[in-house]
PQR file of N, CA, C, O and H, with PARSE charges and radii, in Angstrom:
ATOM      1  N   MET A   1     126.420 167.384  82.740 -0.4000 1.5000
ATOM      2  CA  MET A   1     126.797 167.322  81.331 -0.0000 2.0000
ATOM      3  C   MET A   1     127.795 168.438  81.044  0.5500 1.7000
ATOM      4  O   MET A   1     127.636 169.202  80.092 -0.5500 1.4000
ATOM      5  N   GLU A   2     128.820 168.519  81.880 -0.4000 1.5000
ATOM      6  CA  GLU A   2     129.842 169.559  81.752 -0.0000 2.0000
ATOM      7  C   GLU A   2     130.514 169.503  80.385  0.5500 1.7000
ATOM      8  O   GLU A   2     130.593 170.513  79.685 -0.5500 1.4000
ATOM      9  H   GLU A   2     128.949 167.898  82.654  0.4000 1.0000
ATOM     10  N   ASN A   3     130.992 168.336  80.013 -0.4000 1.5000
ATOM     11  CA  ASN A   3     131.569 168.134  78.694 -0.0000 2.0000
ATOM     12  C   ASN A   3     130.520 167.443  77.841  0.5500 1.7000
ATOM     13  O   ASN A   3     129.385 167.255  78.280 -0.5500 1.4000
ATOM     14  H   ASN A   3     130.928 167.516  80.582  0.4000 1.0000
ATOM     15  N   GLY A   4     130.877 167.078  76.671 -0.4000 1.5000
ATOM     16  CA  GLY A   4     129.925 166.394  75.805 -0.0000 2.0000
ATOM     17  C   GLY A   4     130.033 166.925  74.404  0.5500 1.7000
ATOM     18  O   GLY A   4     131.059 167.467  73.993 -0.5500 1.4000
ATOM     19  H   GLY A   4     131.798 167.231  76.314  0.4000 1.0000
ATOM     20  N   CYS A   5     128.958 166.757  73.685 -0.4000 1.5000
ATOM     21  CA  CYS A   5     128.897 167.230  72.308 -0.0000 2.0000
ATOM     22  C   CYS A   5     127.936 168.406  72.206  0.5500 1.7000
ATOM     23  O   CYS A   5     126.996 168.540  72.989 -0.5500 1.4000
ATOM     24  H   CYS A   5     128.124 166.317  74.019  0.4000 1.0000
ATOM     25  N   VAL A   6     128.198 169.242  71.228 -0.4000 1.5000
ATOM     26  CA  VAL A   6     127.366 170.413  70.976 -0.0000 2.0000
ATOM     27  C   VAL A   6     126.990 170.426  69.508  0.5500 1.7000
ATOM     28  O   VAL A   6     127.837 170.237  68.635 -0.5500 1.4000
ATOM     29  H   VAL A   6     128.962 169.133  70.592  0.4000 1.0000
ATOM     30  N   VAL A   7     125.717 170.651  69.245 -0.4000 1.5000
ATOM     31  CA  VAL A   7     125.234 170.795  67.873 -0.0000 2.0000
ATOM     32  C   VAL A   7     124.958 172.267  67.630  0.5500 1.7000
ATOM     33  O   VAL A   7     124.257 172.906  68.414 -0.5500 1.4000
ATOM     34  H   VAL A   7     125.028 170.804  69.954  0.4000 1.0000
ATOM     35  N   THR A   8     125.504 172.808  66.550 -0.4000 1.5000
ATOM     36  CA  THR A   8     125.191 174.175  66.145 -0.0000 2.0000
ATOM     37  C   THR A   8     124.243 174.118  64.955  0.5500 1.7000
ATOM     38  O   THR A   8     124.241 173.152  64.192 -0.5500 1.4000
ATOM     39  H   THR A   8     126.073 172.288  65.913  0.4000 1.0000
ATOM     40  N   PHE A   9     123.448 175.153  64.810 -0.4000 1.5000
ATOM     41  CA  PHE A   9     122.387 175.179  63.810 -0.0000 2.0000
ATOM     42  C   PHE A   9     122.488 176.422  62.942  0.5500 1.7000
ATOM     43  O   PHE A   9     123.130 177.407  63.307 -0.5500 1.4000
ATOM     44  H   PHE A   9     123.450 175.938  65.430  0.4000 1.0000
ATOM     45  N   ASN A  10     121.839 176.356  61.783 -0.4000 1.5000
ATOM     46  CA  ASN A  10     121.801 177.502  60.869 -0.0000 2.0000
ATOM     47  C   ASN A  10     120.680 178.470  61.223  0.5500 1.7000
ATOM     48  O   ASN A  10     120.692 179.621  60.786 -0.5500 1.4000
ATOM     49  H   ASN A  10     121.317 175.556  61.487  0.4000 1.0000
ATOM     50  N   ALA A  11     119.717 178.014  62.008 -0.4000 1.5000
ATOM     51  CA  ALA A  11     118.589 178.870  62.364 -0.0000 2.0000
ATOM     52  C   ALA A  11     118.012 178.434  63.706  0.5500 1.7000
ATOM     53  O   ALA A  11     118.068 177.257  64.064 -0.5500 1.4000
ATOM     54  H   ALA A  11     119.707 177.079  62.363  0.4000 1.0000
ATOM     55  N   THR A  12     117.462 179.386  64.437 -0.4000 1.5000
ATOM     56  CA  THR A  12     116.916 179.126  65.765 -0.0000 2.0000
ATOM     57  C   THR A  12     115.813 178.074  65.743  0.5500 1.7000
ATOM     58  O   THR A  12     115.724 177.255  66.658 -0.5500 1.4000
ATOM     59  H   THR A  12     117.417 180.341  64.146  0.4000 1.0000
ATOM     60  N   HIS A  13     114.977 178.087  64.719 -0.4000 1.5000
ATOM     61  CA  HIS A  13     113.860 177.134  64.720 -0.0000 2.0000
ATOM     62  C   HIS A  13     114.350 175.692  64.636  0.5500 1.7000
ATOM     63  O   HIS A  13     113.679 174.788  65.134 -0.5500 1.4000
ATOM     64  H   HIS A  13     115.049 178.752  63.977  0.4000 1.0000
ATOM     65  N   TYR A  14     115.510 175.459  64.017 -0.4000 1.5000
ATOM     66  CA  TYR A  14     116.074 174.095  64.001 -0.0000 2.0000
ATOM     67  C   TYR A  14     116.546 173.697  65.397  0.5500 1.7000
ATOM     68  O   TYR A  14     116.369 172.548  65.801 -0.5500 1.4000
ATOM     69  H   TYR A  14     116.055 176.193  63.613  0.4000 1.0000
ATOM     70  N   ALA A  15     117.137 174.621  66.130 -0.4000 1.5000
ATOM     71  CA  ALA A  15     117.588 174.337  67.499 -0.0000 2.0000
ATOM     72  C   ALA A  15     116.395 174.007  68.394  0.5500 1.7000
ATOM     73  O   ALA A  15     116.451 173.063  69.181 -0.5500 1.4000
ATOM     74  H   ALA A  15     117.280 175.554  65.801  0.4000 1.0000
ATOM     75  N   LEU A  16     115.326 174.776  68.276 -0.4000 1.5000
ATOM     76  CA  LEU A  16     114.145 174.541  69.100 -0.0000 2.0000
ATOM     77  C   LEU A  16     113.456 173.227  68.732  0.5500 1.7000
ATOM     78  O   LEU A  16     113.001 172.492  69.609 -0.5500 1.4000
ATOM     79  H   LEU A  16     115.281 175.543  67.636  0.4000 1.0000
ATOM     80  N   LYS A  17     113.384 172.941  67.452 -0.4000 1.5000
ATOM     81  CA  LYS A  17     112.774 171.679  67.006 -0.0000 2.0000
ATOM     82  C   LYS A  17     113.619 170.494  67.462  0.5500 1.7000
ATOM     83  O   LYS A  17     113.079 169.479  67.901 -0.5500 1.4000
ATOM     84  H   LYS A  17     113.754 173.538  66.740  0.4000 1.0000
ATOM     85  N   ALA A  18     114.940 170.616  67.361 -0.4000 1.5000
ATOM     86  CA  ALA A  18     115.835 169.544  67.786 -0.0000 2.0000
ATOM     87  C   ALA A  18     115.667 169.251  69.268  0.5500 1.7000
ATOM     88  O   ALA A  18     115.601 168.090  69.673 -0.5500 1.4000
ATOM     89  H   ALA A  18     115.379 171.441  67.005  0.4000 1.0000
ATOM     90  N   GLU A  19     115.598 170.301  70.077 -0.4000 1.5000
ATOM     91  CA  GLU A  19     115.396 170.107  71.512 -0.0000 2.0000
ATOM     92  C   GLU A  19     114.077 169.374  71.765  0.5500 1.7000
ATOM     93  O   GLU A  19     114.024 168.437  72.562 -0.5500 1.4000
ATOM     94  H   GLU A  19     115.651 171.244  69.748  0.4000 1.0000
ATOM     95  N   LYS A  20     113.040 169.797  71.098 -0.4000 1.5000
ATOM     96  CA  LYS A  20     111.714 169.208  71.301 -0.0000 2.0000
ATOM     97  C   LYS A  20     111.692 167.718  70.940  0.5500 1.7000
ATOM     98  O   LYS A  20     111.204 166.902  71.722 -0.5500 1.4000
ATOM     99  H   LYS A  20     113.083 170.558  70.451  0.4000 1.0000
ATOM    100  N   VAL A  21     112.212 167.363  69.773 -0.4000 1.5000
ATOM    101  CA  VAL A  21     112.140 165.963  69.342 -0.0000 2.0000
ATOM    102  C   VAL A  21     113.064 165.066  70.173  0.5500 1.7000
ATOM    103  O   VAL A  21     112.727 163.910  70.427 -0.5500 1.4000
ATOM    104  H   VAL A  21     112.608 168.026  69.138  0.4000 1.0000
ATOM    105  N   LEU A  22     114.210 165.576  70.594 -0.4000 1.5000
ATOM    106  CA  LEU A  22     115.110 164.759  71.399 -0.0000 2.0000
ATOM    107  C   LEU A  22     114.574 164.568  72.815  0.5500 1.7000
ATOM    108  O   LEU A  22     114.723 163.490  73.391 -0.5500 1.4000
ATOM    109  H   LEU A  22     114.484 166.516  70.387  0.4000 1.0000
ATOM    110  N   LYS A  23     113.953 165.598  73.381 -0.4000 1.5000
ATOM    111  CA  LYS A  23     113.342 165.445  74.702 -0.0000 2.0000
ATOM    112  C   LYS A  23     112.142 164.505  74.637  0.5500 1.7000
ATOM    113  O   LYS A  23     111.906 163.730  75.564 -0.5500 1.4000
ATOM    114  H   LYS A  23     113.832 166.473  72.914  0.4000 1.0000
ATOM    115  N   LYS A  24     111.391 164.572  73.552 -0.4000 1.5000
ATOM    116  CA  LYS A  24     110.257 163.665  73.376 -0.0000 2.0000
ATOM    117  C   LYS A  24     110.742 162.215  73.312  0.5500 1.7000
ATOM    118  O   LYS A  24     110.051 161.305  73.770 -0.5500 1.4000
ATOM    119  H   LYS A  24     111.582 165.201  72.799  0.4000 1.0000
ATOM    120  N   ALA A  25     111.928 162.005  72.745 -0.4000 1.5000
ATOM    121  CA  ALA A  25     112.527 160.671  72.680 -0.0000 2.0000
ATOM    122  C   ALA A  25     113.250 160.325  73.985  0.5500 1.7000
ATOM    123  O   ALA A  25     113.937 159.307  74.064 -0.5500 1.4000
ATOM    124  H   ALA A  25     112.489 162.744  72.374  0.4000 1.0000
ATOM    125  N   ARG A  26     113.094 161.170  75.004 -0.4000 1.5000
ATOM    126  CA  ARG A  26     113.647 160.966  76.350 -0.0000 2.0000
ATOM    127  C   ARG A  26     115.172 161.012  76.418  0.5500 1.7000
ATOM    128  O   ARG A  26     115.787 160.317  77.226 -0.5500 1.4000
ATOM    129  H   ARG A  26     112.536 161.998  74.940  0.4000 1.0000
ATOM    130  N   HIS A  27     115.774 161.837  75.560 -0.4000 1.5000
ATOM    131  CA  HIS A  27     117.216 162.050  75.616 -0.0000 2.0000
ATOM    132  C   HIS A  27     117.479 163.308  76.446  0.5500 1.7000
ATOM    133  O   HIS A  27     116.747 164.293  76.350 -0.5500 1.4000
ATOM    134  H   HIS A  27     115.274 162.401  74.903  0.4000 1.0000
ATOM    135  N   LYS A  28     118.519 163.257  77.249 -0.4000 1.5000
ATOM    136  CA  LYS A  28     118.879 164.405  78.069 -0.0000 2.0000
ATOM    137  C   LYS A  28     119.678 165.389  77.213  0.5500 1.7000
ATOM    138  O   LYS A  28     120.815 165.115  76.830 -0.5500 1.4000
ATOM    139  H   LYS A  28     119.113 162.457  77.327  0.4000 1.0000
ATOM    140  N   VAL A  29     119.074 166.523  76.925 -0.4000 1.5000
ATOM    141  CA  VAL A  29     119.706 167.561  76.113 -0.0000 2.0000
ATOM    142  C   VAL A  29     119.498 168.910  76.788  0.5500 1.7000
ATOM    143  O   VAL A  29     118.624 169.062  77.641 -0.5500 1.4000
ATOM    144  H   VAL A  29     118.151 166.746  77.236  0.4000 1.0000
ATOM    145  N   LYS A  30     120.304 169.876  76.400 -0.4000 1.5000
ATOM    146  CA  LYS A  30     120.224 171.202  77.014 -0.0000 2.0000
ATOM    147  C   LYS A  30     120.508 172.262  75.964  0.5500 1.7000
ATOM    148  O   LYS A  30     121.512 172.180  75.257 -0.5500 1.4000
ATOM    149  H   LYS A  30     121.014 169.752  75.707  0.4000 1.0000
ATOM    150  N   LEU A  31     119.638 173.256  75.853 -0.4000 1.5000
ATOM    151  CA  LEU A  31     119.897 174.402  74.966 -0.0000 2.0000
ATOM    152  C   LEU A  31     120.875 175.334  75.673  0.5500 1.7000
ATOM    153  O   LEU A  31     120.697 175.672  76.844 -0.5500 1.4000
ATOM    154  H   LEU A  31     118.822 173.323  76.427  0.4000 1.0000
ATOM    155  N   ILE A  32     121.904 175.740  74.948 -0.4000 1.5000
ATOM    156  CA  ILE A  32     122.931 176.624  75.499 -0.0000 2.0000
ATOM    157  C   ILE A  32     123.284 177.678  74.461  0.5500 1.7000
ATOM    158  O   ILE A  32     123.008 177.493  73.276 -0.5500 1.4000
ATOM    159  H   ILE A  32     122.049 175.465  73.997  0.4000 1.0000
ATOM    160  N   PRO A  33     123.891 178.783  74.888 -0.5600 1.5000
ATOM    161  CA  PRO A  33     124.435 179.722  73.898  0.2800 2.0000
ATOM    162  C   PRO A  33     125.567 179.040  73.135  0.5500 1.7000
ATOM    163  O   PRO A  33     126.264 178.193  73.693 -0.5500 1.4000
ATOM    164  N   VAL A  34     125.752 179.391  71.894 -0.4000 1.5000
ATOM    165  CA  VAL A  34     126.824 178.786  71.096 -0.0000 2.0000
ATOM    166  C   VAL A  34     128.166 179.112  71.755  0.5500 1.7000
ATOM    167  O   VAL A  34     128.477 180.282  71.974 -0.5500 1.4000
ATOM    168  H   VAL A  34     125.186 180.079  71.440  0.4000 1.0000
ATOM    169  N   PRO A  35     128.966 178.083  72.073 -0.5600 1.5000
ATOM    170  CA  PRO A  35     130.296 178.346  72.652  0.2800 2.0000
ATOM    171  C   PRO A  35     131.156 179.199  71.708  0.5500 1.7000
ATOM    172  O   PRO A  35     131.029 179.113  70.487 -0.5500 1.4000
ATOM    173  N   ARG A  36     132.008 179.998  72.281 -0.4000 1.5000
ATOM    174  CA  ARG A  36     132.813 180.947  71.499 -0.0000 2.0000
ATOM    175  C   ARG A  36     133.676 180.274  70.437  0.5500 1.7000
ATOM    176  O   ARG A  36     133.917 180.848  69.375 -0.5500 1.4000
ATOM    177  H   ARG A  36     132.112 180.068  73.273  0.4000 1.0000
ATOM    178  N   GLN A  37     134.146 179.050  70.722 -0.4000 1.5000
ATOM    179  CA  GLN A  37     135.044 178.398  69.766 -0.0000 2.0000
ATOM    180  C   GLN A  37     134.324 177.898  68.524  0.5500 1.7000
ATOM    181  O   GLN A  37     134.968 177.504  67.551 -0.5500 1.4000
ATOM    182  H   GLN A  37     133.950 178.583  71.585  0.4000 1.0000
ATOM    183  N   PHE A  38     133.003 177.908  68.544 -0.4000 1.5000
ATOM    184  CA  PHE A  38     132.220 177.488  67.386 -0.0000 2.0000
ATOM    185  C   PHE A  38     131.414 178.677  66.898  0.5500 1.7000
ATOM    186  O   PHE A  38     131.036 179.548  67.682 -0.5500 1.4000
ATOM    187  H   PHE A  38     132.480 178.228  69.333  0.4000 1.0000
ATOM    188  N   SER A  39     131.155 178.709  65.609 -0.4000 1.5000
ATOM    189  CA  SER A  39     130.312 179.783  65.097 -0.0000 2.0000
ATOM    190  C   SER A  39     129.163 179.177  64.316  0.5500 1.7000
ATOM    191  O   SER A  39     129.268 178.074  63.779 -0.5500 1.4000
ATOM    192  H   SER A  39     131.462 178.002  64.972  0.4000 1.0000
ATOM    193  N   SER A  40     128.093 179.898  64.262 -0.4000 1.5000
ATOM    194  CA  SER A  40     126.938 179.485  63.473 -0.0000 2.0000
ATOM    195  C   SER A  40     126.087 180.722  63.224  0.5500 1.7000
ATOM    196  O   SER A  40     126.366 181.791  63.767 -0.5500 1.4000
ATOM    197  H   SER A  40     128.009 180.794  64.698  0.4000 1.0000
ATOM    198  N   ASN A  41     125.071 180.581  62.423 -0.4000 1.5000
ATOM    199  CA  ASN A  41     124.161 181.688  62.150 -0.0000 2.0000
ATOM    200  C   ASN A  41     123.125 181.836  63.250  0.5500 1.7000
ATOM    201  O   ASN A  41     122.392 182.823  63.291 -0.5500 1.4000
ATOM    202  H   ASN A  41     124.845 179.712  61.982  0.4000 1.0000
ATOM    203  N   CYS A  42     123.066 180.871  64.126 -0.4000 1.5000
ATOM    204  CA  CYS A  42     122.093 180.842  65.203 -0.0000 2.0000
ATOM    205  C   CYS A  42     122.830 181.015  66.522  0.5500 1.7000
ATOM    206  O   CYS A  42     123.949 180.523  66.666 -0.5500 1.4000
ATOM    207  H   CYS A  42     123.662 180.068  64.093  0.4000 1.0000
ATOM    208  N   GLY A  43     122.243 181.687  67.467 -0.4000 1.5000
ATOM    209  CA  GLY A  43     122.870 181.906  68.768 -0.0000 2.0000
ATOM    210  C   GLY A  43     122.679 180.766  69.746  0.5500 1.7000
ATOM    211  O   GLY A  43     123.231 180.797  70.846 -0.5500 1.4000
ATOM    212  H   GLY A  43     121.333 182.087  67.350  0.4000 1.0000
ATOM    213  N   LEU A  44     121.895 179.743  69.358 -0.4000 1.5000
ATOM    214  CA  LEU A  44     121.625 178.623  70.250 -0.0000 2.0000
ATOM    215  C   LEU A  44     122.315 177.356  69.766  0.5500 1.7000
ATOM    216  O   LEU A  44     122.456 177.118  68.567 -0.5500 1.4000
ATOM    217  H   LEU A  44     121.447 179.718  68.464  0.4000 1.0000
ATOM    218  N   ALA A  45     122.739 176.555  70.729 -0.4000 1.5000
ATOM    219  CA  ALA A  45     123.324 175.243  70.438 -0.0000 2.0000
ATOM    220  C   ALA A  45     122.646 174.241  71.369  0.5500 1.7000
ATOM    221  O   ALA A  45     122.004 174.619  72.349 -0.5500 1.4000
ATOM    222  H   ALA A  45     122.625 176.748  71.704  0.4000 1.0000
ATOM    223  N   LEU A  46     122.797 172.987  71.051 -0.4000 1.5000
ATOM    224  CA  LEU A  46     122.205 171.922  71.845 -0.0000 2.0000
ATOM    225  C   LEU A  46     123.331 171.035  72.363  0.5500 1.7000
ATOM    226  O   LEU A  46     124.139 170.528  71.585 -0.5500 1.4000
ATOM    227  H   LEU A  46     123.319 172.680  70.255  0.4000 1.0000
ATOM    228  N   GLN A  47     123.380 170.849  73.677 -0.4000 1.5000
ATOM    229  CA  GLN A  47     124.425 170.037  74.286 -0.0000 2.0000
ATOM    230  C   GLN A  47     123.847 168.683  74.686  0.5500 1.7000
ATOM    231  O   GLN A  47     122.721 168.598  75.175 -0.5500 1.4000
ATOM    232  H   GLN A  47     122.724 171.261  74.310  0.4000 1.0000
ATOM    233  N   PHE A  48     124.635 167.622  74.470 -0.4000 1.5000
ATOM    234  CA  PHE A  48     124.198 166.274  74.822 -0.0000 2.0000
ATOM    235  C   PHE A  48     125.410 165.393  75.059  0.5500 1.7000
ATOM    236  O   PHE A  48     126.534 165.779  74.741 -0.5500 1.4000
ATOM    237  H   PHE A  48     125.550 167.691  74.073  0.4000 1.0000
ATOM    238  N   ASP A  49     125.189 164.220  75.613 -0.4000 1.5000
ATOM    239  CA  ASP A  49     126.249 163.249  75.862 -0.0000 2.0000
ATOM    240  C   ASP A  49     126.719 162.680  74.528  0.5500 1.7000
ATOM    241  O   ASP A  49     125.903 162.246  73.715 -0.5500 1.4000
ATOM    242  H   ASP A  49     124.276 163.906  75.871  0.4000 1.0000
ATOM    243  N   CYS A  50     128.027 162.681  74.302 -0.4000 1.5000
ATOM    244  CA  CYS A  50     128.574 162.211  73.023 -0.0000 2.0000
ATOM    245  C   CYS A  50     128.239 160.746  72.739  0.5500 1.7000
ATOM    246  O   CYS A  50     128.262 160.323  71.583 -0.5500 1.4000
ATOM    247  H   CYS A  50     128.689 163.033  74.962  0.4000 1.0000
ATOM    248  N   ALA A  51     127.933 159.978  73.762 -0.4000 1.5000
ATOM    249  CA  ALA A  51     127.551 158.578  73.553 -0.0000 2.0000
ATOM    250  C   ALA A  51     126.268 158.466  72.738  0.5500 1.7000
ATOM    251  O   ALA A  51     125.990 157.416  72.159 -0.5500 1.4000
ATOM    252  H   ALA A  51     127.914 160.321  74.701  0.4000 1.0000
ATOM    253  N   LEU A  52     125.493 159.533  72.692 -0.4000 1.5000
ATOM    254  CA  LEU A  52     124.222 159.551  71.954 -0.0000 2.0000
ATOM    255  C   LEU A  52     124.366 160.068  70.531  0.5500 1.7000
ATOM    256  O   LEU A  52     123.368 160.203  69.823 -0.5500 1.4000
ATOM    257  H   LEU A  52     125.719 160.386  73.163  0.4000 1.0000
ATOM    258  N   LYS A  53     125.572 160.356  70.104 -0.4000 1.5000
ATOM    259  CA  LYS A  53     125.788 161.032  68.820 -0.0000 2.0000
ATOM    260  C   LYS A  53     125.107 160.329  67.645  0.5500 1.7000
ATOM    261  O   LYS A  53     124.424 160.979  66.854 -0.5500 1.4000
ATOM    262  H   LYS A  53     126.383 160.247  70.680  0.4000 1.0000
ATOM    263  N   ASP A  54     125.282 159.022  67.521 -0.4000 1.5000
ATOM    264  CA  ASP A  54     124.668 158.299  66.399 -0.0000 2.0000
ATOM    265  C   ASP A  54     123.147 158.395  66.434  0.5500 1.7000
ATOM    266  O   ASP A  54     122.508 158.573  65.397 -0.5500 1.4000
ATOM    267  H   ASP A  54     125.837 158.494  68.164  0.4000 1.0000
ATOM    268  N   GLU A  55     122.572 158.278  67.619 -0.4000 1.5000
ATOM    269  CA  GLU A  55     121.124 158.376  67.777 -0.0000 2.0000
ATOM    270  C   GLU A  55     120.638 159.784  67.446  0.5500 1.7000
ATOM    271  O   GLU A  55     119.614 159.950  66.784 -0.5500 1.4000
ATOM    272  H   GLU A  55     123.091 158.134  68.461  0.4000 1.0000
ATOM    273  N   VAL A  56     121.363 160.785  67.898 -0.4000 1.5000
ATOM    274  CA  VAL A  56     120.997 162.181  67.624 -0.0000 2.0000
ATOM    275  C   VAL A  56     121.020 162.447  66.120  0.5500 1.7000
ATOM    276  O   VAL A  56     120.095 163.053  65.581 -0.5500 1.4000
ATOM    277  H   VAL A  56     122.196 160.650  68.435  0.4000 1.0000
ATOM    278  N   VAL A  57     122.060 162.000  65.452 -0.4000 1.5000
ATOM    279  CA  VAL A  57     122.166 162.185  64.003 -0.0000 2.0000
ATOM    280  C   VAL A  57     121.003 161.485  63.293  0.5500 1.7000
ATOM    281  O   VAL A  57     120.425 162.037  62.357 -0.5500 1.4000
ATOM    282  H   VAL A  57     122.812 161.508  65.890  0.4000 1.0000
ATOM    283  N   ARG A  58     120.664 160.282  63.732 -0.4000 1.5000
ATOM    284  CA  ARG A  58     119.552 159.534  63.128 -0.0000 2.0000
ATOM    285  C   ARG A  58     118.236 160.297  63.289  0.5500 1.7000
ATOM    286  O   ARG A  58     117.464 160.415  62.338 -0.5500 1.4000
ATOM    287  H   ARG A  58     121.133 159.833  64.492  0.4000 1.0000
ATOM    288  N   VAL A  59     117.984 160.808  64.480 -0.4000 1.5000
ATOM    289  CA  VAL A  59     116.751 161.564  64.732 -0.0000 2.0000
ATOM    290  C   VAL A  59     116.713 162.815  63.862  0.5500 1.7000
ATOM    291  O   VAL A  59     115.671 163.137  63.291 -0.5500 1.4000
ATOM    292  H   VAL A  59     118.611 160.712  65.253  0.4000 1.0000
ATOM    293  N   PHE A  60     117.829 163.520  63.754 -0.4000 1.5000
ATOM    294  CA  PHE A  60     117.876 164.720  62.929 -0.0000 2.0000
ATOM    295  C   PHE A  60     117.576 164.398  61.469  0.5500 1.7000
ATOM    296  O   PHE A  60     116.856 165.145  60.806 -0.5500 1.4000
ATOM    297  H   PHE A  60     118.675 163.258  64.218  0.4000 1.0000
ATOM    298  N   GLU A  61     118.117 163.303  60.969 -0.4000 1.5000
ATOM    299  CA  GLU A  61     117.851 162.908  59.577 -0.0000 2.0000
ATOM    300  C   GLU A  61     116.376 162.568  59.384  0.5500 1.7000
ATOM    301  O   GLU A  61     115.769 162.985  58.397 -0.5500 1.4000
ATOM    302  H   GLU A  61     118.701 162.697  61.508  0.4000 1.0000
ATOM    303  N   GLU A  62     115.799 161.821  60.312 -0.4000 1.5000
ATOM    304  CA  GLU A  62     114.380 161.454  60.221 -0.0000 2.0000
ATOM    305  C   GLU A  62     113.466 162.669  60.272  0.5500 1.7000
ATOM    306  O   GLU A  62     112.452 162.719  59.576 -0.5500 1.4000
ATOM    307  H   GLU A  62     116.292 161.482  61.113  0.4000 1.0000
ATOM    308  N   GLN A  63     113.824 163.644  61.092 -0.4000 1.5000
ATOM    309  CA  GLN A  63     112.987 164.827  61.304 -0.0000 2.0000
ATOM    310  C   GLN A  63     113.352 165.994  60.385  0.5500 1.7000
ATOM    311  O   GLN A  63     112.760 167.069  60.486 -0.5500 1.4000
ATOM    312  H   GLN A  63     114.648 163.603  61.658  0.4000 1.0000
ATOM    313  N   HIS A  64     114.315 165.792  59.499 -0.4000 1.5000
ATOM    314  CA  HIS A  64     114.759 166.825  58.549 -0.0000 2.0000
ATOM    315  C   HIS A  64     115.223 168.085  59.270  0.5500 1.7000
ATOM    316  O   HIS A  64     114.868 169.203  58.895 -0.5500 1.4000
ATOM    317  H   HIS A  64     114.796 164.919  59.417  0.4000 1.0000
ATOM    318  N   ILE A  65     116.025 167.880  60.314 -0.4000 1.5000
ATOM    319  CA  ILE A  65     116.591 168.999  61.070 -0.0000 2.0000
ATOM    320  C   ILE A  65     117.996 169.254  60.529  0.5500 1.7000
ATOM    321  O   ILE A  65     118.863 168.382  60.585 -0.5500 1.4000
ATOM    322  H   ILE A  65     116.314 166.972  60.619  0.4000 1.0000
ATOM    323  N   LYS A  66     118.206 170.450  60.010 -0.4000 1.5000
ATOM    324  CA  LYS A  66     119.500 170.800  59.439 -0.0000 2.0000
ATOM    325  C   LYS A  66     120.422 171.325  60.544  0.5500 1.7000
ATOM    326  O   LYS A  66     120.039 172.172  61.351 -0.5500 1.4000
ATOM    327  H   LYS A  66     117.502 171.159  59.964  0.4000 1.0000
ATOM    328  N   VAL A  67     121.647 170.797  60.551 -0.4000 1.5000
ATOM    329  CA  VAL A  67     122.619 171.239  61.544 -0.0000 2.0000
ATOM    330  C   VAL A  67     123.789 171.925  60.856  0.5500 1.7000
ATOM    331  O   VAL A  67     124.113 171.635  59.704 -0.5500 1.4000
ATOM    332  H   VAL A  67     121.958 170.109  59.895  0.4000 1.0000
ATOM    333  N   HIS A  68     124.404 172.826  61.577 -0.4000 1.5000
ATOM    334  CA  HIS A  68     125.605 173.501  61.082 -0.0000 2.0000
ATOM    335  C   HIS A  68     126.812 172.613  61.333  0.5500 1.7000
ATOM    336  O   HIS A  68     127.702 172.512  60.490 -0.5500 1.4000
ATOM    337  H   HIS A  68     124.141 173.061  62.512  0.4000 1.0000
ATOM    338  N   GLY A  69     126.840 171.961  62.512 -0.4000 1.5000
ATOM    339  CA  GLY A  69     127.937 171.064  62.850 -0.0000 2.0000
ATOM    340  C   GLY A  69     127.723 170.401  64.190  0.5500 1.7000
ATOM    341  O   GLY A  69     126.927 170.866  65.007 -0.5500 1.4000
ATOM    342  H   GLY A  69     126.117 172.043  63.197  0.4000 1.0000
ATOM    343  N   ILE A  70     128.438 169.308  64.414 -0.4000 1.5000
ATOM    344  CA  ILE A  70     128.448 168.634  65.713 -0.0000 2.0000
ATOM    345  C   ILE A  70     129.890 168.648  66.192  0.5500 1.7000
ATOM    346  O   ILE A  70     130.801 168.228  65.478 -0.5500 1.4000
ATOM    347  H   ILE A  70     129.084 168.930  63.751  0.4000 1.0000
ATOM    348  N   HIS A  71     130.084 169.135  67.409 -0.4000 1.5000
ATOM    349  CA  HIS A  71     131.423 169.357  67.943 -0.0000 2.0000
ATOM    350  C   HIS A  71     131.542 168.739  69.329  0.5500 1.7000
ATOM    351  O   HIS A  71     130.564 168.667  70.073 -0.5500 1.4000
ATOM    352  H   HIS A  71     129.344 169.476  67.989  0.4000 1.0000
ATOM    353  N   GLU A  72     132.756 168.291  69.670 -0.4000 1.5000
ATOM    354  CA  GLU A  72     133.022 167.791  71.017 -0.0000 2.0000
ATOM    355  C   GLU A  72     133.603 168.910  71.866  0.5500 1.7000
ATOM    356  O   GLU A  72     134.482 169.649  71.424 -0.5500 1.4000
ATOM    357  H   GLU A  72     133.550 168.349  69.065  0.4000 1.0000
ATOM    358  N   LEU A  73     133.102 169.024  73.090 -0.4000 1.5000
ATOM    359  CA  LEU A  73     133.652 169.995  74.036 -0.0000 2.0000
ATOM    360  C   LEU A  73     134.786 169.349  74.809  0.5500 1.7000
ATOM    361  O   LEU A  73     134.753 168.149  75.081 -0.5500 1.4000
ATOM    362  H   LEU A  73     132.387 168.423  73.448  0.4000 1.0000
ATOM    363  N   ASP A  74     135.779 170.130  75.159 -0.4000 1.5000
ATOM    364  CA  ASP A  74     136.904 169.623  75.968 -0.0000 2.0000
ATOM    365  C   ASP A  74     136.646 169.857  77.427  0.5500 1.7000
ATOM    366  O   ASP A  74     137.474 169.501  78.265 -0.5500 1.4000
ATOM    367  H   ASP A  74     135.807 171.105  74.938  0.4000 1.0000
TER
END
């Protein structure tokens, strides 16, 4: 998952909750430090395959997980 999408969060607990619910739904995700080109109030970001973007957004809305932004990596 070298490239893909990255979700940044406003707080660490949202990043941890997002990882937990997406892994429970059997999506391949990875917690990473926030890439330098993106900023957020939290030092953690979640990386995933961009093909899953719509599903990830749906899960976040259902679980009331607040995100700072969703970005594509080059």
